[in-house]
N, C-alpha and C positions, 0 to 999 in steps of 0.2 A: 389270400388275395392274389390275383394275377398282376402282371407287370402293367399292363394299361391301366387298370383300375388304381394301381398304386402311384403311377404317374399323376393320373388326373387328380386324386385327393391330395398329393403333394403340392401340385400347381394351384389348387384351390386355398389349401392352408397357407402356404408361403406368401402368395399374393394378398390374401385377405389380410395376413398379420401385418405385413408392411403398410398395406393401404390405412388400417385402422391407426397405425402408429403415425403415419403421415396426415391423417385427417384433422389433427388439431394444430398443424403448422401455420404460421403467422401468414403465408401468402394465402391463404384462404380468403383473406380480407381483400384481397386484389380482384376477386372474381365478381361479377355482377351478382346482385342478390337473386335475380331470377334464375341464374345457373346454380345456385346454393340451396336453394328453398325446397327441393324435392329430390326425390329418388328417380334416377334414370336408367335406362339400360341401353346397350350397345351390342351389336352382333358384328364381328369382324370376320368375313370370309375371304379365303385367299388361295392362290395357286402359285406355282413356280415351274420353270423349265418344261413348259408344254410342248415346246419343240416341234411346232406345226402338226399335232396330233389331233385332228378334227374328227377323225372316225375312230369308233372303238378298236382295240387291237383284234386281229382275225382270230377266230375260232380255230386255232391251229394246234391246240394243245399245250402252247406255251404257257409260262407262269403268268402271264398278264392277258391270256385269251379273253377275249368279250368284255374287258374293262375299260372304262373312259369313255371318250367320246364328247364332243361339245354339246349335242343334243341333250344327251343325259345329264350333263352338267347344267345346262339351261334349266331343265325340269327341277333338279334339286334346288337350285338357287331360288327359282320362283317360289316354290313350296316354303322355304326358310323364309323369304320376303313377306310371304302371305300370314305366316305365324309370328314373325317378329316385327316390331314397329320401326327400328331404327338399325339399318344394315349398311355396312360398306364392303366394297369388294376390290380386292388389290391383288396385283400381279409382279412377282418378284424377278422377272426378266427371262431371257431366252425364250422369247415368244416364237423366234423363227428357227428354222433347221431341224431337218429329222425325217420328213416325209416328202412324198413327190408333189405335195400342194406347195412348199416352198420353191423346189426346183422348178416348177412351172410357172407359178404367180409370184414368187418373190416376195410373198408375205401379206398380200393383199386380203385373202379370205381370212387369214388369222385375225387380222385387225378389225375386219368387218363383223366376225364372228364375236369378238370381245365387244364391240359396240352394241350389239343385239343382246349381249347378257348384261350389259349396263354397268361395265367395270367403271369405278370411280377414279382410279389411277393406276399405273404401272411404273416400273423402272426398266433399264437398259441392261441385258445381259451381254456377254462377249460374242454369242452368236448372232445376236440382232444386227452385227456388223458384217454378216456374212455375204450379203448381197452389196456390200460397199456403203459407204456413207452417203452416197447420192440417193441410194435406194432407200435408206433409212428416212431421208427427207420426204420422199415419194410417199412411202407406205404410212409413216406416223403422222404425215399430213391427212390421213383419211382417218385418223382416230377422233371420237367424240369424248375422250378422256385424256388428262394430261399425262406426259411421260416425264417422271421426276428423277433429277439426277444432279446432286450438288457437287460431286467432285469430278466431274468431266467438265473442262473448260472447251467449249465449242467456237470460241470467239474468231479463230482463223480459219473456220470451216463452213460448208454450206448448212451445217446444223445449228448455227448460231442463232439463238432466239426461238428455237423450235423445241425446247423444253424449259421445265421450271425447276429450282432447286427444292421446292417444297410447296405444299398447299393445305390451306385450312379447310376443315369441314366442321359443321355445327350439326348436332343430333340432339333433340330433346334438351337444348341448354348446355350440352358437352361440346366443348371446344377441342377438336382433334387435329395436331399438327402432325402431317405426313411428309417425311422426305426420303430421297433415294440416294443410294451408294453404290459405285460400280467397282469392278475389279481391274486390276492394273492391265491395260492392253498390251504393253510391251512383252513379247515372247508368248503371247496367247493369241493375239489377234495380228493378221498381216498388215504391215505398216500402210499398204495401199488402201487399206480396207477404212483405217481411222484416220489417216492423214496427219492432220496437225492438231488433232485432239490432244490436249494436255490433261495428264492424270495428276490429281490433287490428293495428298494425304488424307485418307478416309478417316484417321483418328481424329486428327485436328479438324477437317471439316465437319464431321459428326458431332464432336464436343460442340464447335462454334454454332452450328445450325440447330442443335437441339436445345442449348442454352436461349438461343434467339426466340425459339418456338415457345419455350417454358415462360421465359421472363419478359421478353417484349410482346409477344403475340398472345400472352395470357392462357396458353393451352392447358387444359386438364390431363390431356393424355398425349403422347408423343411416340409416334411409330416410325421407324426407319424400315424401308424397303430396301434390303440389302442383295446384291449379287456377289458378295466377297466369298460366300461359301462356309459351311458349319463350322469346321474345325480341321486343322492340319497338324501333321507331326513337325513340320518345318516351322519356321517363325513367319510365315507368310500372314498378313492380317486376315482374320476370319471373323464371324459373327461372335464367337466366343471371345476373341480378343478386343473386339470392339465393344462389347458389353463390359468387359472388365477394365477397360482404360477410358471410359466416358462417363459423363452425368447426364441425367435428364432424359435418358431414352427408357421409355416403359417396355416396348415390345419391339422386337426385331423379327421381321417376316423375311425370311432367307431364301436363296437359291445358290445355284451353280454346282453344288456337290451331290445333288440327286438324293439327299438325305431323307429317309423315311423316318418321322418321329410320330409315335402315336399321340403324344401330347406335348405341350411346350416344356423346356427344361430352362431352369433358372441359373444365372450367372451373376454374382454379386458386383456392382459398378464401384466407382471409385469413392461413394458415400456408404458403401455396404447394403446398398439397397438391390433387391433383385430386379435382374432385366430378364424378361421372358423371350426365349427364342424359340420360333417355329418354323419348319420346313416340310413338305409333304410330298417328297419324292421327285417325280418327272412324269411327263407325258399327260397329266390330267387325270391320272388313275385315281388321285384323292383330292378331295377340296378341304382345306384347312377351316376349322371353325373355332372362334374363341367368343364366348357370351360374357359381358362386363356387366357388373352392376356398380352404379356409383351413387354415393350420397355426400350432399355438401361439395359438389365437384370433384370428389375422389373417389377412386376404384376401391370397393370395399369387398368385392368378391368376384371370381372368374372361373371358368370352366372352360377347358379346351380340349379337342380331340381332332383326330382327322377322319373324314367320312369318305367312304369308298365310292367312288362313282361307278355304279352298275345297273 
């Protein structure tokens, strides 16, 4: 058995086991009967660290030659939407910076392309500040999707009121809560770029927001769009740390470290339940895909993979 097949089978087995155990939990009674009376499916698609890569990589013999490109991604997403009834599309940050498109247009074509592809939400990466916080207001103001970020306090900046901490989605009776977390700006982003933005502890905010989504908003599935990074040798907060030190998060869609995962990996949370983490490299080379099945409002099976955009 190759490593990719092994990862996918482990993903299916572990999530399925956890979901079956939790399917008899008392909080099922809190969900509307309409959401609990049938089997539902949900397909989650995601990108991260696209870095202004609108065109495919040039055919120059390099490792990524000919890969990616927003037109090919659009074709792939359209095909999946035609095949699957319930699809959500997310991005985990660093939309900007990396090609001449950003140097010339400061992020406008990237946002307009995401509008055309029908993104449902995204979060903010450190390079999204590269044109300055005033440019973020201008470019994000053109987005037809919300930018979700729960641990940046923009109160004393021009970005105040331009983002949301979380958003709720409902697909075929399944209520999905999605929130965003960003990396610490200090030492990574020039102060003049983020100005008076306050960074809040992602563990504390992540715990509080996930609990709110699960308990107050009655979400069946909770997703974090994270630009914290997959894993570090030093004690920096990462997706792995976030998963281990929180509750109520089902899936972390990550970015920042350009980590190529063939399939989601599991980290047990404070309740001993698996939190799935996925990240699909950078530059739009891959599209993440996670297919979920729900019964009685609980995820009972899942399959995840990284789909090459070519």
